[in-house]
C-alpha positions in Angstrom: -0.8 -54.4 64.1 -4.4 -54.1 66.0 -4.8 -50.9 68.0 -7.7 -49.7 70.0 -7.4 -45.9 70.7 -9.0 -44.4 74.3 -10.2 -40.9 74.3 -12.8 -41.0 76.7 -12.1 -37.1 77.6 -14.4 -36.3 74.2 -17.8 -34.7 75.8 -19.4 -32.8 73.1 -20.6 -32.9 69.4 -19.3 -29.6 68.8 -15.5 -29.2 69.6 -12.4 -30.1 67.6 -9.2 -30.2 69.7 -5.9 -30.2 68.5 -5.2 -33.4 70.0 -8.1 -34.9 68.6 -7.2 -33.7 64.8 -3.3 -35.1 65.8 -5.1 -38.9 66.5 -7.2 -38.6 63.4 -4.1 -37.7 61.2 -2.0 -40.6 62.6 -4.9 -43.4 62.9 -5.6 -42.4 58.7 -1.9 -43.0 58.4 -1.6 -46.1 60.6 -4.6 -47.4 58.6 -3.4 -46.7 55.1 -0.1 -48.6 56.3 -2.4 -51.6 56.7 -3.0 -51.8 60.5 -6.7 -51.6 62.4 -6.8 -48.7 64.4 -10.2 -48.2 66.3 -11.5 -45.3 69.1 -13.0 -45.9 72.3 -15.3 -42.3 73.0 -18.0 -41.1 74.0 -21.2 -41.6 71.6 -21.4 -37.5 72.2 -17.6 -37.7 70.3 -19.4 -39.7 67.5 -20.0 -36.9 64.7 -16.6 -35.1 65.5 -15.0 -38.5 64.2 -17.3 -39.7 61.5 -16.7 -36.1 59.9 -12.8 -36.1 60.5 -12.2 -39.5 59.6 -15.2 -41.6 57.6 -15.6 -44.7 58.2 -13.5 -45.8 61.2 -14.5 -47.9 63.6 -15.7 -46.3 66.7 -17.1 -48.3 70.1 -19.3 -46.5 72.2 -18.1 -45.9 75.9 -20.6 -43.7 76.9 -24.1 -43.4 75.8 -25.6 -40.9 78.3 -23.7 -38.0 78.6 -23.1 -35.0 75.9 -22.0 -31.3 77.0 -23.1 -29.9 73.8 -25.7 -27.7 75.9 -23.3 -26.5 78.9 -19.7 -26.4 77.9 -18.9 -24.2 80.3 -19.9 -26.4 83.5 -16.8 -28.6 83.6 -18.3 -30.1 87.0 -20.8 -32.3 85.2 -18.4 -34.2 83.2 -17.2 -35.8 86.2 -19.9 -38.4 86.4 -19.6 -39.3 82.8 -15.8 -39.7 83.5 -16.3 -42.4 86.3 -19.2 -44.1 84.1 -16.5 -44.5 81.3 -14.0 -45.9 83.9 -16.8 -48.5 85.0 -18.2 -49.5 81.1 -14.4 -50.4 80.1 -15.1 -53.9 82.9 -17.9 -55.0 80.2 -17.8 -53.0 76.8 -17.8 -55.2 74.0 -14.8 -55.4 71.7 -14.8 -55.7 68.2 -11.2 -57.0 68.3 -8.7 -59.0 69.8 -6.1 -55.6 70.0 -2.4 -55.9 70.4 -1.9 -52.5 71.8 -4.4 -50.2 73.8 -3.4 -46.7 73.7 -4.6 -44.2 76.2 -4.6 -40.8 74.3 -4.1 -38.9 77.5 -2.5 -39.2 81.1 -6.2 -38.8 82.7 -7.7 -41.0 85.3 -10.9 -41.6 82.3 -8.4 -42.5 79.9 -5.8 -44.2 81.9 -7.9 -46.7 83.9 -10.5 -47.9 80.9 -7.1 -48.3 78.9 -5.4 -50.4 81.9 -8.3 -52.6 82.3 -9.0 -53.4 78.4 -5.1 -53.9 78.0 -5.7 -56.6 81.0 -9.0 -58.2 79.6 -6.8 -58.7 76.3 -3.5 -59.2 77.3 -2.6 -56.6 75.6 0.2 -53.9 76.0 -0.5 -50.3 77.3 1.0 -47.3 75.9 0.3 -43.7 77.6 0.7 -40.6 76.0 1.2 -37.3 77.9 0.7 -33.9 76.5 1.6 -32.2 79.2 1.6 -31.9 83.0 -1.0 -29.9 84.6 1.0 -29.8 88.0 3.4 -27.7 86.1 1.7 -25.2 85.5 1.1 -22.3 88.0 -2.6 -20.9 86.9 -4.2 -24.0 87.7 -5.9 -22.6 91.0 -9.7 -23.2 92.0 -11.6 -26.0 93.2 -12.3 -27.8 89.6 -8.3 -27.7 88.6 -7.2 -29.2 92.4 -9.2 -31.9 91.0 -7.8 -32.5 88.0 -4.2 -32.0 89.5 -5.1 -34.5 91.9 -6.3 -37.2 88.9 -3.2 -36.3 87.2 -1.0 -37.5 90.4 -3.5 -40.2 90.6 -2.9 -41.4 86.9 0.6 -40.7 87.0 1.0 -43.6 90.4 -1.2 -46.3 87.6 0.9 -45.4 84.5 4.1 -46.5 86.5 2.8 -49.1 87.7 1.1 -50.5 84.5 2.3 -48.7 81.4 4.2 -50.8 78.8 5.2 -47.8 76.9 4.9 -44.0 77.9 5.1 -41.3 74.6 5.6 -37.6 75.9 4.8 -34.9 73.3 8.2 -32.9 73.6 11.6 -32.5 75.7 10.0 -30.2 78.2 6.8 -32.1 79.0 9.2 -35.5 79.4 10.8 -33.2 81.9 8.1 -32.2 83.9 6.4 -35.7 83.9 9.4 -36.9 85.6 9.5 -33.9 87.9 5.9 -35.2 88.9 6.9 -38.9 89.4 9.7 -37.8 91.5 7.5 -35.5 93.7 6.1 -38.3 95.2 8.5 -40.6 95.5 8.1 -42.9 92.2 11.0 -43.9 90.1 10.7 -42.0 87.3 9.7 -44.0 83.8 11.7 -43.6 80.7 9.5 -42.1 78.0 9.7 -41.7 74.5 9.8 -37.9 73.0 7.5 -38.3 70.0 6.3 -35.3 68.1 3.3 -33.9 66.8 2.0 -33.8 62.5 -0.4 -32.1 60.3 -1.6 -32.6 56.8 0.9 -30.0 55.9 -0.8 -30.2 52.0 -3.7 -29.2 53.4 -2.4 -25.7 54.4 -1.9 -22.9 51.5 -0.3 -19.8 51.3 -2.0 -16.3 49.8 -0.5 -13.6 48.4 -1.2 -10.0 50.7 -3.8 -9.3 47.8 -6.0 -11.9 49.1 -5.7 -11.4 52.8 -9.3 -10.5 54.2 -8.2 -10.4 58.1 -5.4 -8.9 60.1 -5.2 -11.4 62.8 -6.2 -15.1 64.0 -6.9 -16.8 66.6 -7.0 -20.2 66.7 -7.3 -23.0 69.6 -9.9 -24.3 72.5 -12.2 -21.4 73.7 -10.5 -21.6 77.5 -9.1 -19.7 79.9 -5.4 -21.3 79.5 -5.4 -20.6 76.2 -5.5 -16.8 77.0 -9.0 -16.1 75.5 -9.5 -13.6 78.4 -6.3 -11.7 77.8 -7.4 -11.6 74.1 -9.7 -8.8 74.5 -7.6 -6.8 76.3 -4.8 -7.4 73.2 -7.2 -6.4 71.0 -8.8 -3.2 72.5 -5.0 -1.6 71.8 -4.2 -3.1 68.2 -7.6 -1.1 67.1 -7.1 1.9 69.2 -3.9 2.3 67.4 -5.3 0.8 64.2 -8.6 1.5 63.7 -10.3 -1.0 61.1 -8.1 -3.9 62.0 -10.1 -7.1 61.9 -9.9 -10.7 64.5 -10.9 -14.1 63.6 -11.3 -16.2 66.7 -11.5 -19.8 65.7 -12.7 -22.6 68.1 -15.1 -23.8 70.5 -15.1 -24.5 74.5 -16.3 -23.3 77.7 -14.9 -20.1 78.0 -16.5 -19.2 74.5 -19.3 -17.0 75.9 -17.4 -14.9 78.4 -14.9 -14.0 75.6 -17.6 -12.6 73.2 -19.3 -10.9 75.6 -15.8 -9.0 76.8 -15.4 -8.3 73.0 -18.8 -6.8 73.6 -18.4 -4.9 76.5 -15.3 -3.6 75.0 -17.1 -1.9 72.7 -14.7 -4.1 69.8 -17.5 -6.5 68.6 -18.0 -5.2 65.0 -14.0 -5.9 64.2 -13.9 -9.5 65.6 -15.7 -12.5 64.1 -15.8 -15.6 66.0 -16.3 -18.6 64.3 -16.9 -21.3 66.9 -16.6 -25.0 65.6 -16.1 -25.5 62.0 -15.1 -28.1 59.7 -11.5 -28.4 58.7 -11.7 -27.0 55.3 -13.1 -23.6 56.3 -10.6 -23.4 59.2 -7.4 -24.0 56.8 -9.0 -21.1 54.4 -9.8 -18.5 57.3 -5.7 -19.3 58.4 -4.8 -18.6 55.2 -6.4 -15.4 54.5 -5.2 -14.1 57.9 -1.8 -11.9 58.1 -0.8 -12.9 61.9 -1.4 -15.5 63.8 -1.8 -15.1 67.5 -1.2 -17.4 70.7 -1.5 -16.5 74.1 -1.4 -19.9 75.5 0.0 -20.1 79.5 0.5 -23.7 78.9 1.1 -26.0 75.8 2.9 -29.7 75.4 3.4 -29.2 71.7 1.4 -26.0 69.8 -0.5 -27.8 66.9 -2.4 -24.3 66.4 1.0 -22.6 65.9 2.3 -25.3 63.7 -0.8 -24.7 61.9 -0.2 -20.7 61.7 3.1 -21.2 60.5 2.3 -24.1 57.7 0.1 -21.6 56.1 2.8 -19.0 55.8 1.9 -16.8 58.6 4.2 -15.0 61.1 3.1 -15.5 64.7 2.9 -13.8 68.1 3.2 -16.2 71.4 3.7 -15.5 74.7 7.2 -17.3 75.3 6.7 -20.8 76.6 9.7 -23.2 77.2 8.1 -26.1 74.7 8.0 -23.6 72.0 11.6 -22.8 72.0 12.0 -26.9 71.8 9.1 -27.4 68.9 9.7 -23.7 66.9 13.7 -22.5 67.8 13.7 -18.9 66.8 10.6 -18.8 64.5 7.9 -17.0 66.7 8.1 -13.4 67.9 7.6 -14.0 71.4 7.0 -12.0 74.2 6.6 -12.4 78.3 3.7 -14.4 79.6 0.8 -12.4 80.2 2.8 -9.7 78.9 -0.8 -8.0 76.7 0.9 -5.0 76.3 4.0 -6.4 74.7 1.5 -8.6 72.4 -0.3 -6.0 70.9 2.6 -3.9 70.2 4.1 -7.1 68.5 1.0 -7.5 66.5 1.6 -3.8 65.9 4.6 -3.8 64.7 3.9 -7.0 62.2 1.0 -5.2 60.6 3.1 -2.1 59.6 5.6 -4.4 57.7 4.4 -6.2 55.0 8.0 -7.8 53.9 9.2 -8.9 57.6 5.8 -10.4 57.7 6.4 -12.3 54.7 9.8 -13.6 55.5 9.1 -14.7 59.3 6.2 -16.5 57.2 8.2 -18.2 54.4 10.7 -19.2 57.3 8.1 -20.6 59.3 6.6 -22.7 56.4 10.0 -24.4 55.4 10.9 -25.1 59.1 7.7 -26.7 59.8 7.7 -29.6 56.6 9.4 -32.0 59.2 6.2 -32.1 60.6 4.0 -33.7 58.0 1.8 -35.9 59.7 2.8 -39.0 57.7 6.2 -38.8 58.9 5.7 -38.2 62.5 3.0 -40.9 62.1 5.5 -44.0 60.9 8.2 -42.7 63.4 5.4 -43.5 66.4 4.4 -46.7 64.7 7.7 -47.7 64.7 7.8 -47.1 68.7 4.3 -49.1 69.0 5.8 -51.8 67.5 9.0 -51.7 69.6 6.5 -51.8 72.8 4.3 -54.7 71.5 7.8 -56.5 70.4 9.2 -56.3 73.9 12.2 -54.1 72.6 11.3 -50.8 74.0 10.7 -50.4 77.6 9.9 -47.5 80.2 11.3 -49.3 82.9 
């Protein structure tokens, strides 16, 4: 099969999201199975993809915009997204693809994917990672614009898509409610999972641990980066000398680091920014506990990677975590920073409990090996192309 993945939300040459890693892993496995898999992305994102998947064919949707120097000014992205929609009408394509895959339910991905699929008379599949409208934390002008875009693209998906995949059952339910909220007859999505390269993650004995807590994710308010300094302040107050490693890049990294300095904790925290997979995985293995403070997730790739590294994980209680990692996380109420700090401190004081939780989590996530997940999703894609799987 010949597939084109449209991933038009990439805006810079530094950030590597969990979604991007997911698609790179699947693309490599699909190519190994003999399929053609190309990416349509902005040129600013070429460096990440060339590093993660050397030799993969990249098609440019936008050769101008690069947000690397101003990640915290998301309003700048909007003209670039409009341009990427426009270029879908005339971009030269190296293949006559059988299927065009919008990797997210956003206008800048759904509309170009539809245009290209129509140009080639190919099938269109859209994946939904999470539903913005289901999250109460989405406030402010930019978020209102994002919510408007989600509702617009949901109408397009309902009208155009030959297949729709949701990342988990809770996401599928949220999407059904979204469609019903403005009178559409809901599509029937296929629920697919996420996979990681499990053999790239190792577990280390206690004597080789170098940090107490690791926080992995995009540096964005919705990932809890502004809660993190408050949580860590309480941990350090009760456990002086504790060490935190923060891995990731994003628009709110500078403000988060400023908060650590304001709280006088900069010496207890290492913020890595964007780093390569090998170093990231090594830092996970050398930590004692993983921490997630996300207020929304469609799956939880960062949590999955912590579990694969044999770490117990403290997280805000989200419905998707109960579905994807049942009984495996030490959860606290959403937004309860004091409870998160207490759970971290309890783990830090109990090495046998850390080890038991870590071993159980690592055993469980073996089911999420990327090769298994990629093959399962490819079977669904083939069914869409053959006409045996329809969302209607």
